[in-house]
LONUSE-295619 format. One line per field, with one value per residue: residue number from 0; z, y, x of N, C-alpha, C, O, CB in turn. Coordinates in pm, whole numbers, plus 50000, padded with zeros to 5 digits. Glycine has a CB too. Example, Ala and Ser with C-alpha at 12.3 -4.5 7.8 and 13.67 -1.06 7.14 Angstrom:
2
pos <- (0;1)
n_zz <- (50780;50708)
n_yy <- (49431;49775)
n_xx <- (51319;51285)
ca_zz <- (50780;50714)
ca_yy <- (49550;49894)
ca_xx <- (51230;51367)
c_zz <- (50780;50787)
c_yy <- (49670;50003)
c_xx <- (51320;51290)
o_zz <- (50846;50804)
o_yy <- (49668;50114)
o_xx <- (51424;51341)
cb_zz <- (50905;50572)
cb_yy <- (49553;49940)
cb_xx <- (51131;51408)
END
This chain:
132
pos <- (0;1;2;3;4;5;6;7;8;9;10;11;12;13;14;15;16;17;18;19;20;21;22;23;24;25;26;27;28;29;30;31;32;33;34;35;36;37;38;39;40;41;42;43;44;45;46;47;48;49;50;51;52;53;54;55;56;57;58;59;60;61;62;63;64;65;66;67;68;69;70;71;72;73;74;75;76;77;78;79;80;81;82;83;84;85;86;87;88;89;90;91;92;93;94;95;96;97;98;99;100;101;102;103;104;105;106;107;108;109;110;111;112;113;114;115;116;117;118;119;120;121;122;123;124;125;126;127;128;129;130;131)
n_zz <- (50000;50080;49879;49656;49733;49752;49485;49360;49474;49376;49101;49084;49170;48972;48737;48485;48530;48390;48345;48374;48669;48877;49066;49318;49308;49363;49084;48898;48726;48782;48645;48796;48858;48618;48263;48061;47857;47960;48178;48076;48037;48304;48406;48258;48324;48529;48868;49132;49398;49383;49183;49194;49447;49700;49532;49414;49306;49047;48916;48597;48598;48705;48981;49296;49417;49575;49684;49579;49757;49749;49526;49371;49267;49020;48976;48756;48787;48712;48735;48879;49036;49182;49498;49625;49836;50001;50157;50515;50750;50791;50772;50938;50949;50680;50365;50195;49870;49613;49286;48951;48771;48500;48476;48571;48447;48289;48257;48144;48329;48557;48762;48662;48724;48540;48553;48823;49168;49499;49650;49504;49530;49807;49829;49739;49828;50120;50103;50235;50351;50317;50596;50729)
n_yy <- (49881;50123;50161;50210;50448;50618;50607;50726;50983;51069;51068;51271;51492;51506;51546;51776;52091;52218;52487;52776;52849;53121;53390;53568;53889;54231;54387;54260;53962;53692;53445;53140;52912;52668;52612;52327;52302;52451;52289;52076;52195;52240;51978;51871;52040;52163;52076;52267;52189;51905;51844;52015;52149;52066;51910;51782;51975;51985;52025;52088;51889;51675;51673;51682;51980;52117;52186;52258;52494;52682;52863;53169;53399;53652;53977;53933;53678;53467;53230;53361;53338;53073;52934;52808;52572;52499;52283;52218;52035;51880;52130;52290;52511;52551;52716;52941;53057;53291;53210;53303;53195;53135;53037;52782;52456;52185;51870;51546;51467;51597;51879;52124;52338;52498;52537;52585;52532;52388;52553;52794;52862;52898;53125;53324;53590;53539;53435;53589;53607;53888;54080;54123)
n_xx <- (50081;50195;50386;50227;50107;50335;50418;50200;50209;50457;50407;50214;50363;50559;50423;50370;50212;49905;49899;50117;50306;50260;50390;50220;50198;50130;50005;50171;50291;50503;50702;50781;51044;51171;51147;51048;51235;51451;51507;51653;51904;51967;51979;52192;52397;52673;52717;52805;52840;52847;53039;53259;53329;53555;53704;54014;54296;54526;54861;55026;55213;55098;55082;54930;54808;54633;54293;53956;53785;53584;53364;53360;53121;53063;52903;52746;52671;52837;53102;53386;53615;53806;53841;54121;54257;54554;54787;54786;54580;54280;54160;54310;54577;54568;54614;54439;54374;54278;54199;54182;53899;53922;54177;54177;54161;53989;54100;54110;53909;54000;54076;54295;54567;54769;55124;55139;55233;55256;55417;55416;55147;55130;55280;55115;54883;54685;54348;54064;53733;53513;53421;53103)
ca_zz <- (50000;50085;49748;49569;49776;49710;49339;49324;49511;49282;48972;49095;49179;48849;48624;48463;48543;48263;48329;48442;48808;48888;49199;49333;49354;49317;48958;48803;48740;48760;48631;48894;48815;48484;48164;48024;47777;48052;48266;48011;48071;48446;48423;48196;48372;48638;49005;49207;49517;49350;49090;49210;49585;49759;49432;49411;49196;49009;48822;48470;48622;48768;49125;49368;49478;49663;49654;49565;49879;49720;49395;49387;49151;49003;48975;48643;48832;48652;48821;48852;49109;49260;49619;49632;49965;49993;50288;50626;50778;50845;50776;51024;50881;50535;50302;50089;49775;49504;49155;48847;48719;48364;48483;48601;48328;48311;48169;48186;48448;48670;48758;48646;48728;48476;48603;48968;49264;49635;49694;49438;49590;49942;49816;49707;49947;50177;50076;50349;50317;50373;50717;50709)
ca_yy <- (50000;50238;50180;50270;50586;50689;50617;50825;51115;51102;51099;51402;51595;51514;51578;51921;52156;52265;52628;52819;52891;53261;53449;53664;54020;54335;54454;54188;53818;53649;53301;53078;52783;52656;52545;52194;52321;52492;52177;52000;52264;52217;51838;51845;52136;52125;52106;52312;52107;51766;51823;52107;52171;51955;51837;51810;52055;51934;52109;52019;51776;51576;51676;51742;52104;52174;52146;52368;52519;52765;52928;53306;53448;53797;54036;53875;53543;53365;53199;53447;53288;52951;52943;52685;52553;52415;52256;52201;51905;51900;52272;52363;52545;52560;52846;52959;53164;53312;53185;53332;53074;53103;52969;52641;52380;52048;51778;51406;51465;51657;52023;52149;52476;52489;52619;52607;52436;52422;52666;52915;52897;52949;53259;53419;53643;53456;53481;53597;53663;54020;54075;54206)
ca_xx <- (50000;50285;50449;50127;50093;50455;50416;50098;50260;50565;50345;50150;50466;50637;50337;50367;50081;49850;49930;50238;50293;50293;50394;50113;50241;50039;50033;50256;50303;50640;50713;50870;51095;51228;51063;51095;51355;51557;51538;51759;52029;51993;52017;52322;52495;52762;52676;52922;52856;52881;53150;53371;53371;53629;53781;54158;54351;54658;54935;55048;55304;55011;55102;54817;54856;54532;54155;53860;53709;53467;53356;53311;53048;53064;52770;52672;52641;52922;53217;53500;53732;53801;53921;54199;54322;54673;54847;54694;54520;54145;54129;54403;54702;54547;54637;54341;54405;54183;54257;54083;53835;53968;54307;54152;54124;53943;54172;54095;53823;54071;54098;54439;54613;54901;55233;55128;55290;55215;55499;55367;55019;55156;55339;55008;54814;54578;54212;53974;53602;53484;53338;52982)
c_zz <- (50000;49950;49650;49603;49733;49559;49294;49357;49414;49148;48974;49095;49049;48726;48606;48471;48406;48239;48405;48585;48817;49034;49206;49393;49292;49186;48861;48827;48703;48751;48729;48837;48674;48392;48136;47945;47866;48144;48207;48040;48216;48468;48370;48240;48484;48771;49081;49326;49484;49273;49109;49354;49642;49661;49436;49289;49173;48923;48694;48481;48695;48918;49190;49443;49571;49631;49650;49693;49851;49576;49419;49257;49143;48998;48862;48669;48757;48741;48783;48920;49174;49382;49636;49766;49946;50133;50393;50638;50849;50865;50863;50949;50730;50488;50184;50001;49668;49372;49050;48784;48581;48363;48516;48475;48369;48209;48226;48318;48573;48651;48760;48649;48673;48537;48754;49046;49402;49683;49633;49497;49729;49939;49782;49835;49992;50145;50207;50304;50383;50495;50696;50839)
c_yy <- (50127;50268;50246;50417;50670;50709;50723;50966;51160;51142;51237;51512;51613;51548;51729;51975;52206;52412;52660;52859;53036;53305;53556;53793;54125;54395;54378;54038;53779;53497;53249;52944;52786;52584;52406;52203;52359;52378;52090;52061;52239;52074;51811;51942;52081;52162;52145;52221;51966;51751;51916;52119;52046;51876;51878;51892;52006;52037;52029;51906;51663;51564;51742;51864;52169;52119;52269;52378;52596;52817;53065;53350;53599;53848;53983;53729;53435;53347;53288;53399;53154;52972;52807;52682;52460;52399;52235;52060;51930;52048;52355;52387;52554;52703;52856;53077;53172;53295;53219;53203;53036;53038;52820;52571;52241;51959;51637;51395;51518;51807;52048;52300;52476;52585;52642;52499;52477;52546;52797;52959;52955;53090;53366;53471;53551;53518;53479;53660;53800;54003;54171;54230)
c_xx <- (50087;50347;50354;50110;50212;50458;50315;50146;50369;50507;50281;50255;50543;50555;50333;50225;50036;49880;50057;50206;50340;50295;50285;50169;50150;50087;50121;50248;50445;50642;50815;50916;51150;51132;51121;51224;51473;51599;51649;51896;52067;52044;52158;52431;52581;52700;52802;52946;52904;53012;53269;53420;53438;53713;53928;54194;54493;54730;54958;55151;55231;55036;54980;54869;54754;54395;54066;53778;53581;53477;53294;53244;53060;52920;52683;52636;52717;53044;53335;53627;53702;53889;53988;54271;54441;54731;54741;54642;54388;54112;54222;54533;54689;54570;54542;54381;54296;54256;54151;54030;53886;54107;54292;54103;54078;54012;54161;54021;53892;54079;54248;54464;54755;55003;55233;55204;55240;55291;55451;55234;55039;55215;55235;54944;54700;54442;54135;53844;53586;53395;53221;52914)
o_zz <- (49931;49910;49570;49514;49682;49510;49202;49278;49375;49087;48878;49029;49018;48620;48698;48426;48318;48124;48489;48617;48769;49115;49108;49514;49181;49178;48751;48932;48605;48839;48744;48777;48617;48435;48182;47963;47851;48183;48281;48065;48248;48540;48432;48199;48528;48785;49092;49351;49551;49295;49045;49381;49634;49701;49457;49183;49267;48865;48685;48383;48741;48977;49144;49523;49640;49560;49711;49733;49920;49515;49480;49150;49245;49014;48870;48582;48739;48814;48667;48867;49216;49369;49660;49804;49883;50215;50364;50548;50954;50961;50862;50894;50661;50562;50083;50051;49638;49349;49060;48749;48549;48259;48491;48406;48470;48089;48341;48408;48685;48539;48848;48587;48748;48568;48805;48995;49419;49750;49701;49513;49766;50035;49795;49939;49909;50159;50282;50226;50492;50496;50652;50842)
o_yy <- (50224;50383;50329;50502;50781;50816;50800;51059;51277;51239;51313;51615;51724;51576;51802;51911;52232;52457;52582;52899;53069;53262;53627;53804;54107;54447;54427;53992;53829;53429;53306;52871;52892;52506;52373;52121;52306;52371;52036;51989;52218;52053;51737;51928;51967;52267;52066;52181;51913;51656;51896;52101;51935;51785;51995;51880;51988;52125;51914;51835;51568;51457;51847;51854;52266;52019;52372;52284;52578;52815;53076;53340;53667;53771;53987;53663;53324;53438;53290;53419;53126;53024;52706;52779;52355;52490;52233;51978;51995;52085;52478;52295;52564;52799;52788;53184;53072;53356;53168;53113;52917;52989;52742;52621;52187;51970;51612;51323;51489;51857;51999;52378;52457;52700;52712;52391;52587;52632;52900;53078;53052;53165;53485;53406;53493;53639;53381;53756;53824;53920;54284;54298)
o_xx <- (50058;50361;50396;50100;50195;50496;50342;50127;50372;50552;50292;50238;50587;50611;50298;50130;50118;49886;50102;50094;50448;50213;50263;50186;50100;50198;50146;50204;50500;50589;50924;50837;51172;51047;51230;51314;51583;51716;51730;51993;52184;52142;52234;52546;52563;52637;52895;53059;52992;53086;53372;53538;53384;53787;53960;54133;54570;54667;54915;55174;55293;55014;54934;54963;54786;54382;54098;53709;53480;53583;53188;53304;53067;52826;52560;52579;52667;53083;53378;53737;53590;54000;53922;54337;54429;54725;54621;54658;54384;54045;54213;54592;54790;54548;54561;54417;54230;54360;54039;54107;53893;54151;54384;54015;54121;53986;54197;54063;53848;54088;54320;54392;54851;54971;55320;55233;55188;55233;55445;55209;54972;55202;55262;54950;54629;54423;54138;53845;53639;53304;53239;52811)
cb_zz <- (50121;50188;49692;49579;49927;49755;49276;49398;49654;49266;48936;49223;49289;48827;48645;48326;48645;48259;48378;48367;48903;48808;49231;49422;49318;49422;48986;48814;48650;48873;48486;49033;48824;48489;48034;47943;47669;48135;48293;47860;48045;48529;48352;48047;48418;48623;49072;49253;49594;49272;48954;49160;49672;49826;49292;49413;49229;48933;48883;48364;48705;48702;49162;49466;49371;49652;49758;49440;49980;49821;49289;49427;49157;48875;48964;48514;48820;48507;48809;48895;49216;49177;49745;49513;50071;49895;50329;50612;50864;50977;50822;51156;50915;50497;50256;50148;49709;49514;49141;48737;48715;48278;48588;48716;48230;48301;48154;48198;48473;48684;48877;48513;48874;48328;48536;49011;49258;49731;49658;49286;49596;50017;49709;49617;49917;50330;49969;50467;50361;50267;50847;50613)
cb_yy <- (49999;50216;50046;50196;50593;50613;50480;50796;51113;50982;50993;51411;51561;51385;51521;51955;52273;52241;52716;52935;52799;53346;53509;53607;54047;54444;54582;54236;53742;53699;53263;53060;52680;52583;52629;52119;52429;52610;52093;51993;52414;52241;51746;51851;52262;52192;51983;52458;52101;51704;51838;52243;52212;51862;51860;51680;52211;51799;52158;52119;51821;51442;51752;51639;52202;52325;52043;52345;52595;52883;52842;53403;53406;53837;54186;53888;53517;53402;53050;53588;53390;52825;52982;52674;52497;52475;52370;52295;51814;51826;52291;52286;52446;52513;52864;52981;53140;53453;53036;53423;53093;53229;53036;52627;52370;52037;51819;51339;51324;51597;52096;52088;52536;52516;52750;52609;52434;52303;52642;52893;52775;52855;53258;53352;53785;53440;53392;53677;53567;54113;54113;54141)
cb_xx <- (49907;50393;50496;49993;50076;50580;50381;49966;50314;50661;50240;50063;50562;50707;50194;50428;50087;49699;49814;50303;50375;50194;50534;50000;50391;50025;50094;50401;50198;50734;50751;50800;50987;51363;51054;50987;51333;51511;51413;51736;52016;51865;51917;52309;52426;52899;52604;52904;52724;52770;53101;53332;53251;53535;53722;54237;54348;54645;55071;55092;55427;55031;55233;54749;54895;54530;54103;53768;53794;53456;53272;53427;52899;53142;52780;52753;52494;52963;53256;53468;53776;53846;53834;54301;54223;54778;54938;54579;54615;54131;53991;54430;54806;54404;54788;54199;54544;54116;54307;54145;53685;53970;54395;54048;54243;53787;54321;54232;53777;54211;54027;54492;54607;54888;55229;54981;55450;55240;55646;55353;54927;55250;55447;54901;54759;54596;54142;54038;53488;53417;53421;52886)
END
């Protein structure tokens, strides 16, 4: 009985509505969510959490030099910097640096920062979030 109930609930939730969903604001209507066409882009796009955060970063000599701690978006909402952490153990003694996103490359399913080394990253200024 539970399986039938779960299947029915799933079918209802996944069935597209006959009309668009609109936010109720005075004087305007705003579409919420994505269209079926846009959903394809979402499904085939990259997930920062699943595919980038925590991933190791290598140099062009195939040496592990750090890992991605964060992705910084610019005002246009595109990735502008990757925060790469090098050194440390369990977050203690780590040195975080900002690296322009266009310098990170994807090669053979690995993130590569050509010409980098742990020493070069440690020589860069430490990245710290702005205090608000």
